[in-house]
C-alpha positions in Angstrom: -65.3 37.9 -74.4 -67.0 35.0 -72.3 -69.7 34.7 -74.4 -71.8 31.5 -75.6 -72.9 31.5 -79.4 -76.6 32.1 -78.8 -76.1 35.3 -76.1 -73.3 36.8 -78.6 -75.8 36.3 -81.8 -78.8 38.2 -79.4 -75.9 41.2 -78.8 -75.4 41.4 -82.1 -78.4 41.7 -83.6 -79.1 44.6 -80.6 -75.9 46.0 -82.1 -76.8 46.1 -85.9 -80.4 47.1 -84.7 -79.1 49.9 -82.4 -76.4 51.0 -85.4 -79.7 51.0 -87.9 -82.3 53.0 -85.3 -79.7 55.7 -84.8 -78.1 55.8 -87.9 -80.4 54.3 -90.8 -77.9 55.2 -93.8 -74.8 54.0 -92.4 -73.4 50.7 -94.4 -72.0 48.4 -91.9 -69.4 45.6 -93.1 -68.9 43.3 -90.5 -64.8 41.5 -89.8 -64.9 38.0 -88.9 -62.3 37.3 -85.6 -59.1 36.4 -86.5 -58.2 32.7 -85.2 -55.2 31.8 -82.8 -51.9 30.2 -83.7 -49.7 27.4 -81.9 -45.8 26.4 -81.8 -46.5 22.3 -82.6 -44.5 20.6 -80.0 -41.9 18.2 -80.3 -43.7 15.1 -80.4 -45.7 16.7 -83.0 -43.0 17.8 -85.1 -41.0 14.3 -84.9 -44.5 12.6 -86.4 -44.0 15.6 -89.4 -42.2 15.3 -92.4 -41.3 18.3 -92.4 -40.1 18.9 -95.8 -43.9 18.0 -97.1 -45.6 19.0 -94.1 -49.1 19.5 -94.0 -52.0 19.8 -91.7 -55.3 19.1 -93.4 -54.6 21.4 -96.6 -53.2 23.8 -94.4 -48.9 24.5 -95.1 -47.0 25.3 -91.9 -47.3 29.5 -90.8 -43.5 29.6 -90.2 -41.1 26.7 -91.7 -38.3 29.3 -91.2 -38.6 30.6 -87.5 -36.3 30.0 -85.1 -39.4 29.1 -82.4 -40.5 26.5 -84.6 -43.7 25.5 -86.3 -46.8 27.1 -86.1 -50.0 26.3 -87.5 -53.6 27.8 -86.6 -55.1 26.4 -83.2 -58.2 24.7 -84.0 -58.7 23.9 -80.6 -58.0 27.0 -79.4 -59.9 28.8 -82.2 -63.0 26.6 -82.1 -65.2 29.7 -80.3 -63.8 31.9 -82.7 -64.9 29.8 -85.8 -68.5 29.3 -83.9 -69.2 33.4 -83.2 -67.8 33.8 -86.7 -70.3 31.5 -88.4 -73.4 33.2 -86.0 -71.9 36.8 -87.6 -71.9 35.6 -90.8 -75.7 34.0 -90.8 -76.5 37.4 -89.0 -75.1 39.2 -91.0 -76.1 37.2 -94.2 -80.1 37.9 -93.2 -79.4 41.5 -92.6 -77.7 41.4 -96.6 -74.6 43.2 -94.0 -70.9 42.3 -96.2 -68.9 39.7 -93.9 -65.1 39.9 -94.3 -63.3 37.1 -93.9 -60.2 37.6 -91.8 -60.6 34.3 -90.2 -60.4 32.2 -93.5 -57.5 35.0 -94.7 -55.5 34.2 -91.6 -56.1 30.1 -91.6 -52.6 28.5 -93.4 -50.6 32.1 -93.6 -47.6 33.0 -91.7 -49.5 36.5 -90.4 -49.1 36.3 -86.7 -46.6 37.0 -84.0 -45.2 33.9 -81.8 -47.6 35.0 -79.1 -50.5 33.5 -81.3 -52.4 36.6 -81.1 -50.7 39.6 -82.7 -49.5 39.7 -86.2 -46.7 40.9 -87.4 -45.9 43.9 -89.8 -46.5 42.2 -93.4 -49.7 40.6 -91.6 -50.6 43.7 -90.6 -50.3 44.5 -93.9 -52.6 42.0 -95.4 -55.1 42.1 -93.3 -55.3 46.2 -94.1 -55.7 45.3 -97.6 -58.0 42.4 -97.4 -59.9 45.2 -95.3 -59.5 48.2 -97.5 -60.1 46.4 -100.6 -63.8 45.3 -99.0 -64.1 48.5 -98.1 -63.6 50.2 -101.6 -65.8 47.8 -103.2 -68.7 48.2 -100.6 -68.6 52.0 -100.8 -68.5 52.3 -104.5 -71.5 50.6 -104.4 -70.9 46.6 -104.5 -68.5 46.7 -107.7 
């Protein structure tokens, strides 16, 4: 928290170098930071045709929840997107697999109404994607 993208990139490279220095045989898999979500305001909801709702190419996160429609908070998540882009760039340079949990969450109803934490189903979906990637990477990337 509180790091700009440049500082984050330098720190991430230091951490990855340290891991390699201490344990050169360790297999690293990087997991992206997930986005924030937010509830649509009343005015936003009134401007939308809820029956055919979309925000760009995304469906509402929750059409049937009592607390309204939830969408990815694009503005609030800008820093996480930027940090993930930097991490993805660094991982590519060091041939480290990148698990895009951010991309998994965008447009899905995985988060609780606090905008940060996940529903039980959301945690299951995140765990399944992570387990699939770990299985693939630990078996030689097949």
